[in-house]
N, CA, C and O atoms as CSV, one atom per row, in Angstrom:
chain,resi,resn,atom,element,x,y,z
A,1,MET,N,N,-16.814,15.608,10.921
A,1,MET,CA,C,-16.832,16.934,11.094
A,1,MET,C,C,-15.350,17.471,10.759
A,1,MET,O,O,-14.386,16.823,11.168
A,2,ALA,N,N,-15.192,18.484,10.122
A,2,ALA,CA,C,-14.088,19.117,9.705
A,2,ALA,C,C,-13.351,19.807,10.989
A,2,ALA,O,O,-13.981,20.181,11.978
A,3,ALA,N,N,-12.019,19.921,10.856
A,3,ALA,CA,C,-11.321,20.491,12.034
A,3,ALA,C,C,-11.863,21.912,12.301
A,3,ALA,O,O,-12.096,22.300,13.446
A,4,LYS,N,N,-12.074,22.742,11.107
A,4,LYS,CA,C,-12.544,24.086,11.399
A,4,LYS,C,C,-13.985,24.069,12.119
A,4,LYS,O,O,-14.250,24.795,13.077
A,5,GLU,N,N,-14.766,23.272,11.616
A,5,GLU,CA,C,-16.132,23.163,12.314
A,5,GLU,C,C,-15.995,22.859,13.784
A,5,GLU,O,O,-16.633,23.458,14.650
A,6,ARG,N,N,-15.110,21.876,14.023
A,6,ARG,CA,C,-14.981,21.372,15.495
A,6,ARG,C,C,-14.455,22.600,16.226
A,6,ARG,O,O,-15.003,22.906,17.285
A,7,ALA,N,N,-13.567,23.243,15.817
A,7,ALA,CA,C,-12.948,24.527,16.559
A,7,ALA,C,C,-13.971,25.420,16.702
A,7,ALA,O,O,-14.181,25.905,17.813
A,8,SER,N,N,-14.769,25.775,15.582
A,8,SER,CA,C,-15.957,26.788,15.739
A,8,SER,C,C,-16.876,26.329,16.800
A,8,SER,O,O,-17.301,27.139,17.624
A,9,ARG,N,N,-17.220,25.050,16.834
A,9,ARG,CA,C,-18.094,24.673,17.756
A,9,ARG,C,C,-17.574,24.734,19.339
A,9,ARG,O,O,-18.216,25.052,20.340
A,10,LEU,N,N,-16.286,24.348,19.221
A,10,LEU,CA,C,-15.608,24.416,20.693
A,10,LEU,C,C,-15.549,25.937,21.229
A,10,LEU,O,O,-15.720,26.211,22.417
A,11,MET,N,N,-15.304,26.839,20.291
A,11,MET,CA,C,-15.272,28.305,20.662
A,11,MET,C,C,-16.608,28.765,20.939
A,11,MET,O,O,-16.725,29.636,21.800
A,12,LYS,N,N,-17.665,28.318,20.340
A,12,LYS,CA,C,-19.152,28.655,20.699
A,12,LYS,C,C,-19.449,28.187,22.109
A,12,LYS,O,O,-20.048,28.908,22.906
A,13,LEU,N,N,-19.025,26.978,22.403
A,13,LEU,CA,C,-19.335,26.369,23.743
A,13,LEU,C,C,-18.625,27.035,24.865
A,13,LEU,O,O,-19.111,27.216,25.982
A,14,PHE,N,N,-17.426,27.390,24.477
A,14,PHE,CA,C,-16.459,28.196,25.572
A,14,PHE,C,C,-17.076,29.468,25.777
A,14,PHE,O,O,-17.161,29.912,26.922
A,15,ILE,N,N,-17.528,30.123,24.768
A,15,ILE,CA,C,-18.104,31.488,24.980
A,15,ILE,C,C,-19.399,31.403,25.680
A,15,ILE,O,O,-19.675,32.315,26.460
A,16,ALA,N,N,-20.177,30.499,25.519
A,16,ALA,CA,C,-21.471,30.126,26.166
A,16,ALA,C,C,-21.095,29.884,27.656
A,16,ALA,O,O,-21.729,30.477,28.529
A,17,TYR,N,N,-20.123,29.065,27.964
A,17,TYR,CA,C,-19.725,28.751,29.288
A,17,TYR,C,C,-19.292,29.928,29.963
A,17,TYR,O,O,-19.752,30.064,31.096
A,18,ILE,N,N,-18.421,30.923,29.494
A,18,ILE,CA,C,-17.844,32.014,30.056
A,18,ILE,C,C,-19.204,32.830,30.395
A,18,ILE,O,O,-19.393,33.248,31.537
A,19,LEU,N,N,-20.062,33.020,29.443
A,19,LEU,CA,C,-21.195,33.879,29.783
A,19,LEU,C,C,-22.028,33.380,30.798
A,19,LEU,O,O,-22.505,34.226,31.554
A,20,VAL,N,N,-22.310,32.211,30.987
A,20,VAL,CA,C,-23.174,31.546,32.025
A,20,VAL,C,C,-22.346,31.710,33.400
A,20,VAL,O,O,-22.924,32.144,34.397
A,21,MET,N,N,-21.097,31.384,33.431
A,21,MET,CA,C,-20.382,31.574,34.643
A,21,MET,C,C,-20.299,32.928,35.159
A,21,MET,O,O,-20.325,33.176,36.364
A,22,ASN,N,N,-20.188,33.928,34.120
A,22,ASN,CA,C,-20.157,35.257,34.583
A,22,ASN,C,C,-21.447,35.712,35.128
A,22,ASN,O,O,-21.423,36.458,36.107
A,23,LEU,N,N,-22.475,35.383,34.657
A,23,LEU,CA,C,-23.946,35.562,35.136
A,23,LEU,C,C,-24.089,34.908,36.489
A,23,LEU,O,O,-24.605,35.489,37.444
A,24,ILE,N,N,-23.639,33.747,36.533
A,24,ILE,CA,C,-23.687,33.002,37.934
A,24,ILE,C,C,-22.996,33.814,39.094
A,24,ILE,O,O,-23.517,34.040,40.186
A,25,ALA,N,N,-21.658,34.246,38.664
A,25,ALA,CA,C,-20.750,34.901,39.556
A,25,ALA,C,C,-21.382,36.302,40.000
A,25,ALA,O,O,-21.358,36.700,41.165
A,26,TYR,N,N,-21.945,36.993,38.943
A,26,TYR,CA,C,-22.549,38.238,39.275
A,26,TYR,C,C,-23.679,38.079,40.223
A,26,TYR,O,O,-23.760,38.755,41.248
A,27,GLY,N,N,-24.523,37.212,39.890
A,27,GLY,CA,C,-25.703,36.724,40.654
A,27,GLY,C,C,-25.286,36.422,42.146
A,27,GLY,O,O,-25.907,36.906,43.092
A,28,ALA,N,N,-24.259,35.639,42.287
A,28,ALA,CA,C,-23.807,35.292,43.625
A,28,ALA,C,C,-23.454,36.515,44.383
A,28,ALA,O,O,-23.783,36.710,45.553
A,29,MET,N,N,-22.805,37.277,43.692
A,29,MET,CA,C,-22.241,38.696,44.337
A,29,MET,C,C,-23.301,39.453,44.659
A,29,MET,O,O,-23.212,40.056,45.729
A,30,ALA,N,N,-24.459,39.612,43.911
A,30,ALA,CA,C,-25.590,40.462,44.199
A,30,ALA,C,C,-26.403,39.779,45.392
A,30,ALA,O,O,-26.806,40.442,46.348
A,31,TYR,N,N,-26.604,38.465,45.270
A,31,TYR,CA,C,-27.277,37.722,46.366
A,31,TYR,C,C,-26.614,37.948,47.697
A,31,TYR,O,O,-27.279,38.201,48.701
A,32,ASP,N,N,-25.204,37.848,47.707
A,32,ASP,CA,C,-24.305,37.972,48.903
A,32,ASP,C,C,-24.550,39.416,49.588
A,32,ASP,O,O,-24.526,39.583,50.808
A,33,LYS,N,N,-24.767,40.348,48.724
A,33,LYS,CA,C,-24.852,41.689,49.076
A,33,LYS,C,C,-26.190,41.976,49.793
A,33,LYS,O,O,-26.263,42.583,50.861
A,34,SER,N,N,-27.308,41.451,49.060
A,34,SER,CA,C,-28.661,41.396,49.591
A,34,SER,C,C,-28.802,40.799,50.987
A,34,SER,O,O,-29.381,41.342,51.928
A,35,GLN,N,N,-28.255,39.720,51.000
A,35,GLN,CA,C,-28.102,38.943,52.331
A,35,GLN,C,C,-27.376,39.726,53.538
A,35,GLN,O,O,-27.754,39.754,54.709
A,36,ALA,N,N,-26.290,40.329,53.002
A,36,ALA,CA,C,-25.564,41.149,54.076
A,36,ALA,C,C,-26.286,42.219,54.490
A,36,ALA,O,O,-26.123,42.558,55.663
A,37,ARG,N,N,-27.248,43.000,53.636
A,37,ARG,CA,C,-28.124,43.962,54.204
A,37,ARG,C,C,-29.188,43.534,55.081
A,37,ARG,O,O,-29.640,44.251,55.974
A,38,LYS,N,N,-29.655,42.174,54.786
A,38,LYS,CA,C,-30.776,41.564,55.745
A,38,LYS,C,C,-30.136,40.781,56.677
A,38,LYS,O,O,-30.870,40.028,57.316
A,39,HIS,N,N,-28.870,40.761,56.940
A,39,HIS,CA,C,-28.214,39.909,57.932
A,39,HIS,C,C,-28.700,38.456,57.896
A,39,HIS,O,O,-28.989,37.830,58.915
A,40,GLY,N,N,-28.775,37.924,56.550
A,40,GLY,CA,C,-29.224,36.637,56.251
A,40,GLY,C,C,-28.061,35.703,56.160
A,40,GLY,O,O,-26.985,36.104,56.605
A,41,ARG,N,N,-28.141,34.521,55.644
A,41,ARG,CA,C,-27.199,33.545,55.423
A,41,ARG,C,C,-26.417,33.988,54.206
A,41,ARG,O,O,-27.002,34.088,53.128
A,42,ARG,N,N,-25.172,34.250,54.313
A,42,ARG,CA,C,-24.221,34.756,53.288
A,42,ARG,C,C,-23.663,33.681,52.489
A,42,ARG,O,O,-23.641,32.522,52.904
A,43,VAL,N,N,-23.143,34.079,51.186
A,43,VAL,CA,C,-22.492,33.258,50.286
A,43,VAL,C,C,-20.970,33.334,50.851
A,43,VAL,O,O,-20.479,34.420,51.160
A,44,PRO,N,N,-20.256,32.116,50.966
A,44,PRO,CA,C,-19.027,31.953,51.507
A,44,PRO,C,C,-18.065,32.628,50.672
A,44,PRO,O,O,-18.145,32.467,49.455
A,45,GLU,N,N,-17.189,33.344,51.152
A,45,GLU,CA,C,-15.971,34.070,50.289
A,45,GLU,C,C,-15.281,33.071,49.396
A,45,GLU,O,O,-14.860,33.394,48.285
A,46,ARG,N,N,-15.177,31.960,49.846
A,46,ARG,CA,C,-14.371,30.839,49.099
A,46,ARG,C,C,-15.271,30.699,47.898
A,46,ARG,O,O,-14.739,30.809,46.793
A,47,THR,N,N,-16.515,30.480,47.969
A,47,THR,CA,C,-17.386,30.137,46.827
A,47,THR,C,C,-17.382,31.197,45.852
A,47,THR,O,O,-17.490,30.971,44.647
A,48,LEU,N,N,-17.242,32.515,46.415
A,48,LEU,CA,C,-17.205,33.691,45.399
A,48,LEU,C,C,-15.820,33.558,44.603
A,48,LEU,O,O,-15.805,33.761,43.389
A,49,PHE,N,N,-14.740,33.238,45.254
A,49,PHE,CA,C,-13.414,33.049,44.502
A,49,PHE,C,C,-13.501,31.886,43.590
A,49,PHE,O,O,-12.944,31.919,42.493
A,50,ILE,N,N,-14.129,30.931,43.966
A,50,ILE,CA,C,-14.257,29.636,43.025
A,50,ILE,C,C,-14.953,30.050,41.734
A,50,ILE,O,O,-14.457,29.848,40.625
A,51,LEU,N,N,-16.200,30.677,41.950
A,51,LEU,CA,C,-16.838,30.977,40.768
A,51,LEU,C,C,-15.933,32.024,39.930
A,51,LEU,O,O,-16.002,32.005,38.701
A,52,ALA,N,N,-15.170,32.843,40.530
A,52,ALA,CA,C,-14.424,33.691,39.507
A,52,ALA,C,C,-13.386,32.885,38.937
A,52,ALA,O,O,-13.100,33.057,37.752
A,53,ALA,N,N,-12.678,31.878,39.745
A,53,ALA,CA,C,-11.581,31.137,39.044
A,53,ALA,C,C,-12.115,30.270,37.914
A,53,ALA,O,O,-11.382,30.041,36.952
A,54,ILE,N,N,-13.253,29.812,37.966
A,54,ILE,CA,C,-13.633,28.836,36.969
A,54,ILE,C,C,-14.336,29.534,35.839
A,54,ILE,O,O,-15.101,28.945,35.076
A,55,GLY,N,N,-14.056,30.766,35.764
A,55,GLY,CA,C,-14.487,31.501,34.597
A,55,GLY,C,C,-15.433,32.647,34.797
A,55,GLY,O,O,-15.888,33.198,33.794
A,56,GLY,N,N,-15.776,33.063,35.996
A,56,GLY,CA,C,-16.710,34.223,36.365
A,56,GLY,C,C,-16.085,35.393,36.852
A,56,GLY,O,O,-16.787,36.192,37.471
A,57,SER,N,N,-14.879,35.633,36.677
A,57,SER,CA,C,-14.044,36.706,37.171
A,57,SER,C,C,-14.720,38.090,36.627
A,57,SER,O,O,-14.849,39.032,37.409
A,58,ILE,N,N,-15.094,38.179,35.438
A,58,ILE,CA,C,-15.635,39.487,34.974
A,58,ILE,C,C,-17.041,39.845,35.741
A,58,ILE,O,O,-17.302,40.980,36.139
A,59,GLY,N,N,-17.925,38.692,35.892
A,59,GLY,CA,C,-19.121,38.946,36.564
A,59,GLY,C,C,-18.991,39.223,38.046
A,59,GLY,O,O,-19.770,39.959,38.652
A,60,ALA,N,N,-17.898,38.556,38.633
A,60,ALA,CA,C,-17.680,38.760,40.056
A,60,ALA,C,C,-17.088,40.236,40.343
A,60,ALA,O,O,-17.334,40.860,41.375
A,61,ILE,N,N,-16.288,40.699,39.309
A,61,ILE,CA,C,-15.654,42.080,39.455
A,61,ILE,C,C,-16.907,43.076,39.237
A,61,ILE,O,O,-17.112,44.057,39.951
A,62,SER,N,N,-17.719,42.681,38.142
A,62,SER,CA,C,-18.797,43.748,37.839
A,62,SER,C,C,-19.743,43.805,39.100
A,62,SER,O,O,-20.100,44.899,39.535
A,63,GLY,N,N,-20.215,42.430,39.780
A,63,GLY,CA,C,-20.859,42.543,41.009
A,63,GLY,C,C,-20.250,43.183,42.045
A,63,GLY,O,O,-21.014,43.680,42.872
A,64,MET,N,N,-19.033,43.310,42.230
A,64,MET,CA,C,-18.295,44.141,43.223
A,64,MET,C,C,-18.609,45.483,43.051
A,64,MET,O,O,-19.154,46.105,43.963
A,65,ARG,N,N,-18.296,46.065,41.862
A,65,ARG,CA,C,-18.352,47.348,41.468
A,65,ARG,C,C,-19.794,47.905,41.299
A,65,ARG,O,O,-20.036,48.992,41.824
A,66,ILE,N,N,-20.722,47.296,40.650
A,66,ILE,CA,C,-22.037,47.761,40.677
A,66,ILE,C,C,-22.863,47.647,41.937
A,66,ILE,O,O,-23.649,48.546,42.240
A,67,LYS,N,N,-22.705,46.549,42.691
A,67,LYS,CA,C,-23.353,46.412,43.818
A,67,LYS,C,C,-22.681,47.067,45.067
A,67,LYS,O,O,-23.266,47.181,46.144
A,68,ARG,N,N,-21.374,47.495,44.827
A,68,ARG,CA,C,-20.552,48.124,45.876
A,68,ARG,C,C,-20.298,47.225,46.964
A,68,ARG,O,O,-20.431,47.614,48.124
A,69,HIS,N,N,-19.905,45.923,46.655
A,69,HIS,CA,C,-19.807,44.761,47.686
A,69,HIS,C,C,-18.392,44.148,47.598
A,69,HIS,O,O,-17.846,43.926,46.517
A,70,LYS,N,N,-17.820,43.884,48.818
A,70,LYS,CA,C,-16.491,43.467,49.086
A,70,LYS,C,C,-15.435,44.436,48.569
A,70,LYS,O,O,-14.282,44.059,48.360
A,71,THR,N,N,-15.834,45.674,48.366
A,71,THR,CA,C,-14.806,46.608,47.788
A,71,THR,C,C,-13.840,47.135,48.896
A,71,THR,O,O,-12.935,47.911,48.589
A,72,LYS,N,N,-14.004,46.767,50.036
A,72,LYS,CA,C,-13.081,47.229,51.158
A,72,LYS,C,C,-12.307,46.052,51.519
A,72,LYS,O,O,-11.537,46.226,52.464
A,73,HIS,N,N,-12.330,44.812,50.956
A,73,HIS,CA,C,-11.753,43.695,51.280
A,73,HIS,C,C,-10.337,43.584,50.295
A,73,HIS,O,O,-10.423,43.332,49.093
A,74,PRO,N,N,-9.329,43.759,50.836
A,74,PRO,CA,C,-8.109,43.623,49.824
A,74,PRO,C,C,-7.953,42.364,49.169
A,74,PRO,O,O,-7.297,42.316,48.129
A,75,SER,N,N,-8.474,41.349,49.647
A,75,SER,CA,C,-8.419,40.014,48.959
A,75,SER,C,C,-9.257,40.057,47.771
A,75,SER,O,O,-8.852,39.495,46.753
A,76,PHE,N,N,-10.234,40.580,47.778
A,76,PHE,CA,C,-11.215,40.740,46.746
A,76,PHE,C,C,-10.752,41.851,45.709
A,76,PHE,O,O,-10.702,41.590,44.507
A,77,VAL,N,N,-10.443,42.997,46.173
A,77,VAL,CA,C,-9.840,44.148,45.422
A,77,VAL,C,C,-8.686,43.712,44.561
A,77,VAL,O,O,-8.605,44.027,43.374
A,78,ILE,N,N,-7.763,42.952,45.215
A,78,ILE,CA,C,-6.600,42.543,44.459
A,78,ILE,C,C,-6.878,41.184,43.769
A,78,ILE,O,O,-6.562,41.033,42.589
A,79,GLY,N,N,-7.427,40.254,44.438
A,79,GLY,CA,C,-7.548,38.937,44.035
A,79,GLY,C,C,-8.361,38.837,42.786
A,79,GLY,O,O,-7.848,38.207,41.861
A,80,MET,N,N,-9.602,39.380,42.600
A,80,MET,CA,C,-10.373,39.295,41.496
A,80,MET,C,C,-9.727,39.703,40.216
A,80,MET,O,O,-9.763,38.995,39.209
A,81,PRO,N,N,-9.095,40.940,40.283
A,81,PRO,CA,C,-8.465,41.362,39.100
A,81,PRO,C,C,-7.209,40.366,38.673
A,81,PRO,O,O,-6.908,40.235,37.486
A,82,VAL,N,N,-6.600,39.774,39.581
A,82,VAL,CA,C,-5.501,38.944,39.466
A,82,VAL,C,C,-5.958,37.599,38.887
A,82,VAL,O,O,-5.223,37.015,38.091
A,83,ILE,N,N,-7.130,37.087,39.248
A,83,ILE,CA,C,-7.726,35.933,38.626
A,83,ILE,C,C,-8.067,36.359,37.100
A,83,ILE,O,O,-7.788,35.586,36.184
A,84,LEU,N,N,-8.613,37.477,36.882
A,84,LEU,CA,C,-8.986,37.912,35.427
A,84,LEU,C,C,-7.904,37.976,34.706
A,84,LEU,O,O,-7.901,37.406,33.615
A,85,ILE,N,N,-6.752,38.684,35.157
A,85,ILE,CA,C,-5.499,38.739,34.555
A,85,ILE,C,C,-4.801,37.147,34.086
A,85,ILE,O,O,-4.314,36.945,32.974
A,86,VAL,N,N,-4.864,36.311,34.977
A,86,VAL,CA,C,-4.356,34.951,34.780
A,86,VAL,C,C,-5.220,34.279,33.743
A,86,VAL,O,O,-4.674,33.601,32.873
A,87,GLN,N,N,-6.472,34.413,33.772
A,87,GLN,CA,C,-7.465,33.796,32.891
A,87,GLN,C,C,-7.180,34.483,31.507
A,87,GLN,O,O,-7.186,33.790,30.490
A,88,ALA,N,N,-6.942,35.771,31.452
A,88,ALA,CA,C,-6.739,36.230,30.114
A,88,ALA,C,C,-5.392,35.862,29.432
A,88,ALA,O,O,-5.257,35.749,28.213
A,89,VAL,N,N,-4.418,35.689,30.348
A,89,VAL,CA,C,-3.068,35.160,29.954
A,89,VAL,C,C,-3.408,33.652,29.303
A,89,VAL,O,O,-3.086,33.330,28.160
A,90,LEU,N,N,-4.051,32.875,30.155
A,90,LEU,CA,C,-4.150,31.509,29.714
A,90,LEU,C,C,-5.012,31.433,28.335
A,90,LEU,O,O,-4.741,30.557,27.514
A,91,VAL,N,N,-5.908,32.237,28.134
A,91,VAL,CA,C,-6.742,32.372,26.896
A,91,VAL,C,C,-5.952,32.785,25.876
A,91,VAL,O,O,-5.948,32.092,24.858
A,92,TYR,N,N,-5.214,33.859,25.928
A,92,TYR,CA,C,-4.239,34.190,25.015
A,92,TYR,C,C,-3.356,33.113,24.797
A,92,TYR,O,O,-3.337,32.748,23.621
A,93,ARG,N,N,-2.666,32.530,25.516
A,93,ARG,CA,C,-1.632,31.294,25.201
A,93,ARG,C,C,-2.392,30.272,24.362
A,93,ARG,O,O,-1.916,29.792,23.334
A,94,LEU,N,N,-3.632,29.952,24.862
A,94,LEU,CA,C,-4.294,28.863,24.249
A,94,LEU,C,C,-4.675,29.142,22.665
A,94,LEU,O,O,-4.579,28.306,21.767
A,95,VAL,N,N,-5.058,30.290,22.545
A,95,VAL,CA,C,-5.656,30.812,21.266
A,95,VAL,C,C,-4.408,31.267,20.467
A,95,VAL,O,O,-4.537,31.756,19.345
């Protein structure tokens, strides 16, 4: 396999991974909001941050904004965008 083909394949896998992680992070945020309303078992905040840190930051931020969840928690309001910025810088430096 040529180097360009390999790079193209890796990029497609990376994009697929990021899409899946963002969908999972958004779903976790939506599920946590639903559980909060029902006084049910919640998703630990640590889990939400881990999902954001491993590639789901856009999904987590979207979930916060769309579902209006965790928007009064400074650790989320500041932390999630910081994670996104760090990820963007890392991707920029790698590419």
